[in-house]
C-alpha positions in Angstrom: 0.0 0.0 0.0 1.4 3.3 -1.0 1.2 6.5 1.1 -1.0 8.1 -1.5 -3.5 5.4 -1.2 -3.4 5.5 2.5 -4.3 9.2 2.4 -6.9 9.0 -0.4 -8.8 6.0 0.8 -10.3 7.6 4.0 -11.3 10.7 1.9 -13.1 8.5 -0.6 -14.9 6.7 2.3 -16.0 10.0 3.8 -17.3 11.3 0.5 -19.2 8.0 -0.1 -20.8 8.1 3.4 -21.8 11.8 2.8 -23.5 10.9 -0.5 -25.3 8.0 1.1 -26.5 10.2 4.0 -27.7 12.8 1.5 -29.6 10.1 -0.4 -31.2 8.9 2.9 -32.3 12.4 3.7 -33.8 13.1 0.3 -35.7 9.8 0.4 -37.1 10.6 3.8 -38.1 14.0 2.6 -40.0 12.6 -0.4 -41.7 10.0 1.7 -42.8 12.7 4.2 -44.2 14.9 1.3 -46.1 12.0 -0.1 -47.5 11.1 3.3 -48.5 14.7 4.1 -50.3 15.0 0.8 -52.2 11.7 1.2 -53.1 12.5 4.8 -54.4 15.9 3.9 -56.5 14.5 1.2 -57.8 11.8 3.6 -58.7 14.3 6.2 -60.3 16.6 3.6 -62.7 13.8 2.5 -63.6 12.9 6.1 -61.6 9.7 6.8 -61.2 8.8 10.5 -58.0 9.4 12.4 -57.0 5.7 12.4 -57.1 5.6 8.6 -55.1 8.8 8.3 -52.5 7.4 10.8 -52.3 4.2 8.8 -51.7 6.1 5.6 -48.9 8.2 7.2 -47.2 5.1 8.6 -47.5 3.2 5.3 -46.0 6.1 3.3 -43.5 7.7 5.7 -42.6 4.7 7.9 -43.5 3.5 11.3 -41.6 6.2 13.1 -43.5 9.0 11.4 -45.8 11.3 13.3 -48.5 13.8 12.1 -50.1 16.9 13.3 -53.4 18.1 11.8 -55.1 21.5 12.1 -58.2 22.8 10.5 -58.9 26.4 9.7 -62.3 26.9 8.2 -62.5 25.1 4.9 -58.8 24.2 4.9 -56.9 21.3 6.6 -53.2 21.3 7.2 -51.2 18.2 7.9 -47.6 18.2 9.0 -45.7 14.9 8.9 -42.3 14.3 10.6 -40.2 11.2 10.3 -36.6 10.3 11.3 -34.0 10.0 8.7 -32.8 6.4 8.8 -29.4 5.5 7.5 -28.0 9.0 7.7 -24.7 9.9 9.3 -24.9 9.8 13.0 -24.5 13.5 13.6 -27.5 13.6 15.8 -31.2 13.0 15.3 -32.1 14.1 11.8 -35.7 14.6 10.9 -37.6 15.1 7.6 -40.7 17.3 7.7 -43.4 18.1 5.1 -46.6 20.0 5.2 -49.6 19.8 2.9 -52.9 21.8 2.7 -56.2 20.6 1.3 -59.6 22.1 1.1 -62.3 20.2 3.1 -64.8 18.6 0.9 -68.5 19.0 1.7 
């Protein structure tokens, strides 16, 4: 093993880990956005809380949580989920919000 390889290999590993963590974060964000949209739609059409929670868990993962608020004819759903597989720099969390009009 040459000295150049001994210096370059850790740098390559660090870059690879950073790229994988970025991918995990992007995936978690997309899953949260999908879950928030689906949950907002479900609340807007009058689904019960258990159905909405099941939708969020199915789309964003079992560790996801949601917060729902209604303001007149509009419903807002915020979904939060932990980023799994990211670099262990602390608890990373993805968050997405969706708004839908309540259907009569």
